[in-house]
DRENPA-3360 file (N, C-alpha, C; in nm, 2 decimals, always signed):
BEGIN
1 = XXXXXXXX = +1.17/-2.13/+1.96/+1.15/-2.03/+2.06/+1.25/-2.05/+2.17 ~ +1.30/-1.94/+2.23/+1.40/-1.95/+2.34/+1.35/-2.01/+2.46 ~ +1.21/-2.02/+2.48/+1.16/-2.07/+2.60/+1.02/-2.14/+2.57 ~ +0.99/-2.24/+2.63/+0.86/-2.30/+2.61/+0.79/-2.32/+2.74 ~ +0.79/-2.21/+2.82/+0.73/-2.22/+2.95/+0.63/-2.12/+2.97 ~ +0.54/-2.14/+3.07/+0.44/-2.03/+3.11/+0.45/-2.03/+3.27 ~ +0.42/-1.91/+3.31/+0.43/-1.89/+3.46/+0.29/-1.95/+3.52 ~ +0.32/-2.04/+3.61/+0.20/-2.10/+3.67/+0.17/-2.02/+3.80;
9 = XXXXXXXX = +0.04/-1.97/+3.80/+0.00/-1.90/+3.93/-0.15/-1.93/+3.95 ~ -0.20/-1.89/+4.06/-0.34/-1.92/+4.11/-0.44/-1.86/+4.01 ~ -0.40/-1.75/+3.94/-0.50/-1.68/+3.86/-0.53/-1.75/+3.72 ~ -0.43/-1.83/+3.68/-0.45/-1.90/+3.55/-0.56/-2.00/+3.56 ~ -0.66/-1.98/+3.47/-0.78/-2.08/+3.47/-0.72/-2.22/+3.45 ~ -0.78/-2.31/+3.53/-0.73/-2.45/+3.52/-0.75/-2.52/+3.39 ~ -0.86/-2.48/+3.32/-0.88/-2.54/+3.19/-0.78/-2.49/+3.08 ~ -0.73/-2.36/+3.10/-0.63/-2.31/+3.01/-0.50/-2.37/+3.05;
17 = XXXXXXXX = -0.47/-2.39/+3.16/-0.34/-2.46/+3.20/-0.33/-2.60/+3.15 ~ -0.44/-2.67/+3.15/-0.44/-2.81/+3.09/-0.42/-2.79/+2.94 ~ -0.48/-2.69/+2.87/-0.46/-2.68/+2.73/-0.32/-2.64/+2.69 ~ -0.25/-2.56/+2.78/-0.11/-2.52/+2.75/-0.02/-2.64/+2.75 ~ -0.05/-2.73/+2.85/+0.03/-2.85/+2.86/+0.01/-2.95/+2.74 ~ -0.12/-2.94/+2.69/-0.14/-3.02/+2.57/-0.06/-2.96/+2.45 ~ -0.03/-2.83/+2.44/+0.05/-2.77/+2.34/+0.19/-2.79/+2.36 ~ +0.23/-2.87/+2.47/+0.37/-2.89/+2.50/+0.44/-2.79/+2.58;
25 = XXXXXXXX = +0.37/-2.70/+2.64/+0.43/-2.60/+2.73/+0.43/-2.65/+2.87 ~ +0.53/-2.60/+2.94/+0.55/-2.65/+3.08/+0.55/-2.53/+3.18 ~ +0.49/-2.55/+3.30/+0.49/-2.44/+3.40/+0.62/-2.42/+3.46 ~ +0.65/-2.30/+3.50/+0.78/-2.27/+3.56/+0.75/-2.15/+3.66 ~ +0.82/-2.15/+3.77/+0.80/-2.04/+3.87/+0.87/-1.92/+3.83 ~ +1.00/-1.93/+3.79/+1.08/-1.81/+3.76/+1.14/-1.83/+3.61 ~ +1.07/-1.76/+3.52/+1.11/-1.77/+3.38/+1.23/-1.69/+3.34 ~ +1.29/-1.72/+3.23/+1.40/-1.64/+3.18/+1.37/-1.63/+3.03;
33 = XXXXXXXX = +1.40/-1.51/+2.97/+1.36/-1.50/+2.82/+1.22/-1.48/+2.80 ~ +1.17/-1.54/+2.68/+1.03/-1.54/+2.65/+0.95/-1.63/+2.73 ~ +0.84/-1.59/+2.77/+0.75/-1.68/+2.85/+0.60/-1.62/+2.84 ~ +0.51/-1.71/+2.87/+0.37/-1.68/+2.87/+0.32/-1.65/+3.01 ~ +0.23/-1.56/+3.02/+0.18/-1.52/+3.16/+0.03/-1.49/+3.15 ~ -0.04/-1.49/+3.26/-0.18/-1.45/+3.27/-0.18/-1.31/+3.33 ~ -0.24/-1.22/+3.25/-0.23/-1.07/+3.28/-0.36/-1.00/+3.23 ~ -0.43/-0.94/+3.32/-0.55/-0.88/+3.28/-0.65/-0.96/+3.21;
41 = XXXXXXXX = -0.66/-1.08/+3.26/-0.77/-1.19/+3.21/-0.73/-1.23/+3.07 ~ -0.60/-1.23/+3.03/-0.56/-1.28/+2.90/-0.42/-1.34/+2.91 ~ -0.40/-1.43/+2.82/-0.27/-1.49/+2.80/-0.18/-1.40/+2.72 ~ -0.06/-1.37/+2.77/+0.02/-1.27/+2.70/+0.17/-1.34/+2.69 ~ +0.24/-1.29/+2.60/+0.38/-1.32/+2.58/+0.47/-1.21/+2.62 ~ +0.56/-1.24/+2.72/+0.65/-1.14/+2.77/+0.80/-1.19/+2.77 ~ +0.89/-1.09/+2.79/+1.03/-1.12/+2.80/+1.09/-1.07/+2.92 ~ +1.16/-1.15/+2.99/+1.21/-1.11/+3.13/+1.31/-0.98/+3.12;
49 = XXXXXXXX = +1.38/-0.97/+3.02/+1.48/-0.87/+3.00/+1.44/-0.75/+2.91 ~ +1.32/-0.75/+2.86/+1.27/-0.65/+2.77/+1.14/-0.59/+2.83 ~ +1.15/-0.51/+2.94/+1.03/-0.46/+3.00/+0.96/-0.36/+2.91 ~ +1.02/-0.29/+2.82/+0.96/-0.19/+2.74/+0.89/-0.26/+2.61 ~ +0.92/-0.39/+2.59/+0.86/-0.46/+2.48/+0.70/-0.46/+2.49 ~ +0.65/-0.47/+2.61/+0.51/-0.48/+2.62/+0.46/-0.61/+2.60 ~ +0.34/-0.64/+2.64/+0.27/-0.77/+2.63/+0.22/-0.80/+2.48 ~ +0.25/-0.91/+2.43/+0.20/-0.95/+2.31/+0.08/-1.05/+2.33;
57 = XXXXXXXX = -0.03/-1.02/+2.27/-0.15/-1.12/+2.29/-0.23/-1.11/+2.16 ~ -0.32/-1.21/+2.15/-0.41/-1.21/+2.04/-0.55/-1.16/+2.09 ~ -0.59/-1.05/+2.03/-0.71/-0.98/+2.08/-0.80/-0.94/+1.96 ~ -0.89/-1.03/+1.92/-0.98/-1.00/+1.81/-1.08/-0.89/+1.84 ~ -1.10/-0.85/+1.96/-1.19/-0.75/+1.99/-1.13/-0.61/+2.01 ~ -0.99/-0.61/+1.99/-0.92/-0.48/+2.01/-0.97/-0.38/+1.92 ~ -0.93/-0.25/+1.95/-0.97/-0.14/+1.87/-0.92/-0.15/+1.73 ~ -0.79/-0.20/+1.71/-0.74/-0.21/+1.57/-0.81/-0.32/+1.50;
65 = XXXXXXXX = -0.84/-0.43/+1.56/-0.91/-0.54/+1.49/-1.05/-0.50/+1.45 ~ -1.12/-0.44/+1.55/-1.25/-0.39/+1.53/-1.26/-0.29/+1.41 ~ -1.17/-0.20/+1.42/-1.16/-0.10/+1.32/-1.14/-0.15/+1.18 ~ -1.05/-0.24/+1.16/-1.02/-0.30/+1.04/-1.14/-0.38/+0.98 ~ -1.21/-0.45/+1.08/-1.33/-0.53/+1.05/-1.44/-0.44/+0.99 ~ -1.46/-0.32/+1.06/-1.57/-0.24/+1.02/-1.54/-0.14/+0.92 ~ -1.41/-0.09/+0.91/-1.37/+0.02/+0.82/-1.26/-0.02/+0.73 ~ -1.22/-0.14/+0.72/-1.09/-0.17/+0.65/-1.11/-0.19/+0.50;
73 = XXXXXXXX = -1.22/-0.17/+0.44/-1.24/-0.19/+0.30/-1.31/-0.31/+0.26 ~ -1.34/-0.40/+0.37/-1.42/-0.52/+0.33/-1.38/-0.60/+0.21 ~ -1.47/-0.62/+0.13/-1.44/-0.70/+0.00/-1.34/-0.64/-0.09 ~ -1.32/-0.50/-0.07/-1.23/-0.43/-0.16/-1.09/-0.44/-0.11 ~ -1.06/-0.50/+0.01/-0.92/-0.51/+0.06/-0.85/-0.61/-0.04 ~ -0.72/-0.58/-0.05/-0.63/-0.66/-0.13/-0.64/-0.81/-0.10 ~ -0.64/-0.84/+0.03/-0.64/-0.98/+0.08/-0.77/-1.04/+0.03 ~ -0.88/-0.97/+0.04/-1.01/-1.02/+0.00/-1.01/-1.06/-0.15;
81 = XXXXXXXX = -0.97/-0.96/-0.22/-0.96/-0.99/-0.36/-0.88/-1.10/-0.41 ~ -0.76/-1.11/-0.34/-0.67/-1.22/-0.36/-0.73/-1.35/-0.34 ~ -0.80/-1.36/-0.23/-0.86/-1.49/-0.18/-0.99/-1.51/-0.25 ~ -1.05/-1.42/-0.33/-1.17/-1.44/-0.40/-1.30/-1.41/-0.32 ~ -1.28/-1.35/-0.20/-1.40/-1.32/-0.12/-1.48/-1.20/-0.17 ~ -1.43/-1.13/-0.27/-1.50/-1.03/-0.34/-1.60/-1.09/-0.43 ~ -1.59/-1.22/-0.46/-1.67/-1.29/-0.55/-1.77/-1.38/-0.48 ~ -1.72/-1.45/-0.37/-1.80/-1.54/-0.30/-1.76/-1.54/-0.15;
89 = XXXXXXXX = -1.87/-1.54/-0.06/-1.84/-1.52/+0.08/-1.80/-1.65/+0.15 ~ -1.87/-1.76/+0.13/-1.85/-1.87/+0.22/-1.74/-1.97/+0.17 ~ -1.63/-1.92/+0.14/-1.52/-2.00/+0.10/-1.45/-2.07/+0.22 ~ -1.40/-2.19/+0.20/-1.32/-2.25/+0.31/-1.17/-2.22/+0.28 ~ -1.10/-2.18/+0.38/-0.96/-2.13/+0.37/-0.87/-2.20/+0.48 ~ -0.76/-2.26/+0.43/-0.66/-2.31/+0.53/-0.54/-2.21/+0.53 ~ -0.54/-2.14/+0.64/-0.43/-2.05/+0.67/-0.32/-2.13/+0.73 ~ -0.22/-2.17/+0.65/-0.12/-2.27/+0.70/-0.01/-2.21/+0.78;
97 = XXXXXXXX = +0.00/-2.08/+0.78/+0.10/-2.01/+0.87/+0.02/-1.89/+0.94 ~ -0.05/-1.92/+1.04/-0.15/-1.83/+1.09/-0.09/-1.71/+1.17 ~ +0.02/-1.74/+1.24/+0.08/-1.64/+1.32/-0.01/-1.59/+1.43 ~ -0.03/-1.46/+1.45/-0.12/-1.40/+1.54/-0.27/-1.40/+1.50 ~ -0.29/-1.45/+1.38/-0.43/-1.46/+1.33/-0.50/-1.35/+1.27 ~ -0.43/-1.24/+1.25/-0.49/-1.12/+1.20/-0.55/-1.13/+1.06 ~ -0.48/-1.19/+0.97/-0.54/-1.20/+0.83/-0.65/-1.31/+0.84 ~ -0.63/-1.41/+0.92/-0.74/-1.51/+0.92/-0.87/-1.44/+0.98;
105 = XXXXXXXX = -0.85/-1.35/+1.07/-0.97/-1.29/+1.13/-1.04/-1.20/+1.03 ~ -0.96/-1.13/+0.94/-1.02/-1.05/+0.83/-1.09/-1.14/+0.74 ~ -1.04/-1.25/+0.70/-1.10/-1.34/+0.61/-1.23/-1.40/+0.66 ~ -1.23/-1.44/+0.79/-1.35/-1.49/+0.86/-1.45/-1.38/+0.88 ~ -1.42/-1.26/+0.90/-1.51/-1.15/+0.92/-1.58/-1.13/+0.79 ~ -1.52/-1.17/+0.68/-1.58/-1.14/+0.55/-1.66/-1.27/+0.50 ~ -1.67/-1.37/+0.59/-1.76/-1.48/+0.56/-1.69/-1.61/+0.53 ~ -1.56/-1.61/+0.53/-1.49/-1.74/+0.50/-1.49/-1.83/+0.63;
113 = XXXXXXXX = -1.47/-1.96/+0.61/-1.45/-2.05/+0.72/-1.30/-2.08/+0.71 ~ -1.23/-2.04/+0.82/-1.08/-2.05/+0.82/-1.03/-2.14/+0.92 ~ -0.94/-2.23/+0.88/-0.87/-2.32/+0.97/-0.73/-2.25/+0.99 ~ -0.69/-2.22/+1.11/-0.57/-2.15/+1.15/-0.47/-2.26/+1.19 ~ -0.36/-2.27/+1.11/-0.26/-2.37/+1.14/-0.13/-2.29/+1.20 ~ -0.09/-2.34/+1.32/+0.03/-2.28/+1.38/+0.11/-2.39/+1.45 ~ +0.24/-2.39/+1.42/+0.32/-2.49/+1.48/+0.39/-2.46/+1.61 ~ +0.41/-2.33/+1.63/+0.48/-2.28/+1.75/+0.39/-2.29/+1.87;
121 = XXXXXXXX = +0.43/-2.37/+1.97/+0.34/-2.39/+2.09/+0.30/-2.26/+2.16 ~ +0.39/-2.17/+2.18/+0.35/-2.04/+2.25/+0.25/-1.95/+2.16 ~ +0.27/-1.95/+2.03/+0.18/-1.88/+1.95/+0.05/-1.94/+1.94 ~ +0.05/-2.08/+1.93/-0.08/-2.15/+1.92/-0.16/-2.13/+2.05 ~ -0.09/-2.12/+2.16/-0.15/-2.09/+2.29/-0.22/-1.96/+2.30 ~ -0.14/-1.85/+2.24/-0.20/-1.72/+2.23/-0.33/-1.72/+2.14 ~ -0.32/-1.79/+2.03/-0.44/-1.80/+1.94/-0.55/-1.86/+2.02 ~ -0.53/-1.97/+2.08/-0.63/-2.04/+2.16/-0.70/-1.95/+2.25;
129 = XXXXXXXX = -0.62/-1.87/+2.33/-0.68/-1.79/+2.42/-0.76/-1.67/+2.36 ~ -0.70/-1.62/+2.25/-0.77/-1.51/+2.18/-0.90/-1.55/+2.12 ~ -0.91/-1.67/+2.06/-1.04/-1.72/+2.02/-1.14/-1.75/+2.13 ~ -1.09/-1.80/+2.24/-1.18/-1.83/+2.36/-1.23/-1.69/+2.41 ~ -1.15/-1.59/+2.42/-1.20/-1.46/+2.47/-1.30/-1.40/+2.37 ~ -1.26/-1.41/+2.24/-1.34/-1.35/+2.13/-1.48/-1.41/+2.13 ~ -1.49/-1.54/+2.15/-1.62/-1.61/+2.14/-1.71/-1.56/+2.25 ~ -1.66/-1.50/+2.35/-1.75/-1.45/+2.46/-1.81/-1.32/+2.44;
137 = XXXXXXXX = -1.77/-1.25/+2.32/-1.82/-1.12/+2.29/-1.94/-1.13/+2.18 ~ -2.05/-1.07/+2.22/-2.17/-1.09/+2.14/-2.15/-1.06/+1.99 ~ -2.08/-0.95/+1.96/-2.06/-0.91/+1.81/-1.96/-1.01/+1.74 ~ -1.90/-1.09/+1.82/-1.80/-1.19/+1.75/-1.85/-1.33/+1.78 ~ -1.99/-1.35/+1.79/-2.03/-1.48/+1.82/-2.02/-1.58/+1.70 ~ -1.98/-1.54/+1.59/-1.95/-1.62/+1.47/-1.81/-1.68/+1.48 ~ -1.73/-1.63/+1.57/-1.59/-1.68/+1.57/-1.57/-1.84/+1.58 ~ -1.64/-1.90/+1.68/-1.62/-2.05/+1.68/-1.67/-2.12/+1.56;
145 = XXXXXXXX = -1.76/-2.07/+1.48/-1.81/-2.14/+1.36/-1.71/-2.12/+1.25 ~ -1.65/-2.00/+1.24/-1.57/-1.96/+1.12/-1.42/-1.97/+1.14 ~ -1.38/-1.98/+1.27/-1.23/-1.99/+1.29/-1.20/-2.11/+1.37 ~ -1.13/-2.21/+1.32/-1.08/-2.33/+1.39/-0.93/-2.33/+1.40 ~ -0.88/-2.38/+1.51/-0.74/-2.38/+1.54/-0.68/-2.52/+1.53 ~ -0.57/-2.53/+1.46/-0.50/-2.66/+1.44/-0.35/-2.64/+1.48 ~ -0.31/-2.72/+1.58/-0.17/-2.71/+1.62/-0.09/-2.82/+1.54 ~ -0.02/-2.77/+1.43/+0.04/-2.86/+1.34/+0.14/-2.77/+1.26;
153 = XXXXXXXX = +0.24/-2.85/+1.20/+0.32/-2.78/+1.11/+0.24/-2.75/+0.98 ~ +0.28/-2.66/+0.91/+0.22/-2.62/+0.78/+0.22/-2.73/+0.68 ~ +0.34/-2.80/+0.67/+0.35/-2.91/+0.58/+0.26/-3.03/+0.61 ~ +0.25/-3.07/+0.74/+0.17/-3.17/+0.78/+0.02/-3.14/+0.75 ~ -0.02/-3.01/+0.79/-0.16/-2.97/+0.76/-0.20/-2.98/+0.61 ~ -0.11/-2.93/+0.53/-0.13/-2.94/+0.38/-0.14/-3.08/+0.33 ~ -0.06/-3.17/+0.38/-0.06/-3.30/+0.33/-0.17/-3.39/+0.39 ~ -0.23/-3.35/+0.50/-0.33/-3.44/+0.57/-0.47/-3.38/+0.58;
161 = XXXXXXXX = -0.49/-3.24/+0.55/-0.61/-3.18/+0.56/-0.71/-3.23/+0.44 ~ -0.83/-3.22/+0.47/-0.93/-3.24/+0.35/-0.93/-3.12/+0.27 ~ -0.98/-3.13/+0.14/-0.96/-3.02/+0.04/-1.03/-2.90/+0.09 ~ -0.98/-2.78/+0.05/-1.03/-2.65/+0.08/-1.04/-2.57/-0.05 ~ -1.11/-2.46/-0.04/-1.12/-2.38/-0.16/-0.98/-2.30/-0.18 ~ -0.93/-2.24/-0.07/-0.82/-2.16/-0.08/-0.71/-2.20/+0.03 ~ -0.59/-2.20/-0.01/-0.48/-2.21/+0.09/-0.41/-2.08/+0.09 ~ -0.39/-2.03/+0.22/-0.33/-1.90/+0.24/-0.20/-1.92/+0.31;
169 = XXXXXXXX = -0.09/-1.87/+0.25/+0.05/-1.88/+0.30/+0.11/-1.74/+0.33 ~ +0.15/-1.72/+0.45/+0.22/-1.60/+0.48/+0.34/-1.63/+0.57 ~ +0.45/-1.69/+0.49/+0.56/-1.73/+0.57/+0.64/-1.61/+0.63 ~ +0.71/-1.63/+0.74/+0.79/-1.53/+0.80/+0.91/-1.51/+0.70 ~ +0.94/-1.38/+0.68/+1.04/-1.34/+0.58/+1.14/-1.24/+0.65 ~ +1.27/-1.27/+0.64/+1.36/-1.18/+0.70/+1.35/-1.04/+0.65 ~ +1.36/-0.94/+0.75/+1.35/-0.80/+0.70/+1.46/-0.77/+0.60 ~ +1.44/-0.69/+0.50/+1.53/-0.65/+0.40/+1.65/-0.57/+0.46;
177 = XXXXXXXX = +1.61/-0.47/+0.55/+1.71/-0.39/+0.61/+1.71/-0.42/+0.76 ~ +1.81/-0.49/+0.80/+1.82/-0.54/+0.94/+1.84/-0.42/+1.04 ~ +1.88/-0.30/+0.99/+1.90/-0.19/+1.08/+1.77/-0.11/+1.09 ~ +1.68/-0.13/+1.00/+1.55/-0.05/+1.00/+1.47/-0.09/+1.13 ~ +1.40/+0.01/+1.18/+1.32/+0.00/+1.30/+1.19/-0.08/+1.26 ~ +1.19/-0.20/+1.31/+1.07/-0.29/+1.28/+0.98/-0.27/+1.40 ~ +0.85/-0.28/+1.39/+0.76/-0.27/+1.50/+0.81/-0.37/+1.61 ~ +0.80/-0.32/+1.74/+0.84/-0.40/+1.85/+0.78/-0.54/+1.84;
185 = XXXXXXXX = +0.65/-0.54/+1.82/+0.58/-0.67/+1.82/+0.64/-0.77/+1.71 ~ +0.67/-0.71/+1.59/+0.71/-0.79/+1.49/+0.86/-0.84/+1.51 ~ +0.94/-0.75/+1.58/+1.07/-0.80/+1.62/+1.06/-0.92/+1.71 ~ +0.97/-0.90/+1.81/+0.95/-1.01/+1.91/+0.90/-1.14/+1.84 ~ +0.81/-1.12/+1.74/+0.76/-1.24/+1.68/+0.86/-1.31/+1.60 ~ +0.95/-1.24/+1.53/+1.06/-1.30/+1.46/+1.16/-1.37/+1.56 ~ +1.17/-1.31/+1.68/+1.26/-1.37/+1.78/+1.20/-1.50/+1.83 ~ +1.08/-1.51/+1.85/+1.02/-1.63/+1.90/+1.00/-1.74/+1.80;
193 = XXXXXXXX = +0.95/-1.70/+1.68/+0.92/-1.80/+1.58/+1.03/-1.83/+1.48 ~ +1.11/-1.72/+1.45/+1.22/-1.74/+1.35/+1.16/-1.73/+1.22 ~ +1.25/-1.75/+1.11/+1.21/-1.74/+0.97/+1.16/-1.88/+0.93 ~ +1.07/-1.88/+0.83/+1.02/-2.01/+0.78/+1.11/-2.05/+0.66 ~ +1.22/-2.12/+0.70/+1.32/-2.16/+0.61/+1.27/-2.27/+0.51 ~ +1.16/-2.33/+0.55/+1.10/-2.44/+0.47/+0.98/-2.39/+0.39 ~ +0.98/-2.26/+0.37/+0.85/-2.20/+0.31/+0.84/-2.25/+0.17 ~ +0.95/-2.26/+0.09/+0.94/-2.29/-0.05/+0.87/-2.43/-0.08;
201 = XXXXXXXX = +0.89/-2.52/+0.03/+0.84/-2.65/+0.01/+0.69/-2.66/+0.04 ~ +0.63/-2.55/+0.07/+0.49/-2.55/+0.10/+0.41/-2.53/-0.03 ~ +0.46/-2.47/-0.14/+0.38/-2.43/-0.25/+0.32/-2.55/-0.32 ~ +0.40/-2.66/-0.35/+0.34/-2.77/-0.42/+0.23/-2.84/-0.35 ~ +0.25/-2.88/-0.22/+0.13/-2.94/-0.15/+0.02/-2.84/-0.13 ~ +0.04/-2.71/-0.13/-0.07/-2.62/-0.12/-0.15/-2.62/-0.25 ~ -0.08/-2.63/-0.36/-0.15/-2.63/-0.49/-0.23/-2.76/-0.51 ~ -0.18/-2.87/-0.45/-0.25/-3.00/-0.46/-0.38/-2.99/-0.38;
209 = XXXXXXXX = -0.37/-2.92/-0.26/-0.48/-2.92/-0.17/-0.59/-2.82/-0.21 ~ -0.55/-2.70/-0.26/-0.64/-2.60/-0.29/-0.73/-2.63/-0.41 ~ -0.86/-2.63/-0.40/-0.95/-2.65/-0.51/-0.96/-2.53/-0.61 ~ -0.95/-2.41/-0.54/-0.97/-2.29/-0.63/-0.83/-2.21/-0.65 ~ -0.76/-2.18/-0.54/-0.64/-2.11/-0.55/-0.55/-2.11/-0.43 ~ -0.43/-2.07/-0.45/-0.33/-2.06/-0.34/-0.29/-1.91/-0.34 ~ -0.29/-1.85/-0.22/-0.25/-1.71/-0.21/-0.13/-1.70/-0.11 ~ -0.03/-1.63/-0.16/+0.09/-1.61/-0.09/+0.12/-1.47/-0.06;
217 = XXXXXXXX = +0.12/-1.43/+0.07/+0.15/-1.29/+0.10/+0.30/-1.28/+0.11 ~ +0.36/-1.18/+0.04/+0.50/-1.15/+0.03/+0.52/-1.00/+0.06 ~ +0.64/-0.97/+0.11/+0.69/-0.83/+0.11/+0.70/-0.79/-0.04 ~ +0.69/-0.66/-0.07/+0.70/-0.62/-0.21/+0.82/-0.65/-0.28 ~ +0.93/-0.65/-0.20/+1.06/-0.67/-0.26/+1.10/-0.83/-0.27 ~ +1.02/-0.92/-0.22/+1.05/-1.06/-0.21/+1.03/-1.13/-0.34 ~ +1.11/-1.23/-0.37/+1.09/-1.31/-0.48/+0.96/-1.40/-0.47 ~ +0.92/-1.46/-0.58/+0.81/-1.55/-0.58/+0.85/-1.67/-0.49;
225 = XXXXXXXX = +0.75/-1.72/-0.42/+0.77/-1.85/-0.35/+0.81/-1.96/-0.43 ~ +0.92/-2.03/-0.40/+0.98/-2.14/-0.47/+1.01/-2.10/-0.62 ~ +1.03/-1.97/-0.63/+1.07/-1.92/-0.77/+0.96/-1.94/-0.87 ~ +0.84/-1.97/-0.83/+0.73/-2.00/-0.93/+0.64/-1.87/-0.95 ~ +0.63/-1.83/-1.07/+0.55/-1.70/-1.10/+0.40/-1.74/-1.08 ~ +0.33/-1.65/-1.02/+0.18/-1.67/-0.99/+0.10/-1.64/-1.11 ~ -0.03/-1.67/-1.11/-0.12/-1.64/-1.22/-0.15/-1.49/-1.22 ~ -0.15/-1.43/-1.10/-0.16/-1.28/-1.09/-0.11/-1.24/-0.95;
233 = XXXXXXXX = -0.10/-1.11/-0.94/-0.06/-1.05/-0.81/-0.15/-0.94/-0.78 ~ -0.19/-0.93/-0.65/-0.27/-0.82/-0.60/-0.19/-0.74/-0.50 ~ -0.17/-0.61/-0.53/-0.09/-0.52/-0.45/-0.16/-0.46/-0.34 ~ -0.11/-0.48/-0.21/-0.16/-0.42/-0.10/-0.08/-0.29/-0.06 ~ -0.10/-0.23/+0.05/-0.03/-0.11/+0.09/+0.11/-0.14/+0.12 ~ +0.14/-0.25/+0.19/+0.28/-0.29/+0.23/+0.32/-0.42/+0.18 ~ +0.24/-0.50/+0.11/+0.27/-0.63/+0.08/+0.21/-0.66/-0.06 ~ +0.25/-0.78/-0.11/+0.19/-0.83/-0.24/+0.13/-0.96/-0.21;
241 = XXXXXXXX = +0.02/-0.99/-0.28/-0.05/-1.11/-0.27/-0.04/-1.19/-0.40 ~ +0.05/-1.29/-0.41/+0.07/-1.37/-0.53/-0.04/-1.48/-0.53 ~ -0.12/-1.49/-0.64/-0.24/-1.58/-0.65/-0.21/-1.69/-0.76 ~ -0.22/-1.81/-0.71/-0.20/-1.92/-0.80/-0.33/-1.99/-0.82 ~ -0.39/-1.97/-0.94/-0.53/-2.01/-0.97/-0.53/-2.16/-1.02 ~ -0.61/-2.24/-0.95/-0.64/-2.38/-1.00/-0.77/-2.38/-1.07 ~ -0.87/-2.31/-1.02/-1.00/-2.31/-1.09/-1.07/-2.18/-1.05 ~ -1.17/-2.14/-1.14/-1.24/-2.02/-1.11/-1.33/-2.02/-0.99;
249 = X = -1.35/-1.91/-0.93/-1.43/-1.89/-0.81/-1.57/-1.85/-0.85;
% end
């Protein structure tokens, strides 16, 4: 990330400021580049030179998140089928590359218990705040029970975590066409997090950890992770879910 700072002001809740410093973020009065700020009672990611970018935040109660939870296809969604949630609800899932947590939220809303692993301090801070705010909403009162946050590298989490049913991997992948207009948010996310150049190294430890299966989300044009063919693939609208099966669900 180009910056590991947040803007310290009187509005920022003291408990959140303490948590940010635990994630390795430092307060600064005048930021440059990417920075975290407190805006409209939420932690957001902003850029000093990109005013049109808009604020990036984790909001599990947003219209898009709520719509997908209620009308997104449920167990018939490709991600649900790939992870086996069309067969069993209460699976344990380690999302080793959580990002902004959208896929983890879908899995949790379908009954899975998900551990979200994120190594980038700014993104893990956004996740922490999103989970904190989401837990305050009555219809999402299941969030604290089904979504746990772990600030760690994916490799460390895979090597040190206790066994889970499913390991879910969604490594950052460079856009195929660099001139194509990518969503503003995704452009920003790539800029902050970068590409997961170590993604291939995650497959073997993931297969060792997962009791049932490993699911890898890939762009349709992308090669298999680590060049290893999956047991099967489930096609989504814009992505492919490669499934490596260790045991039946």
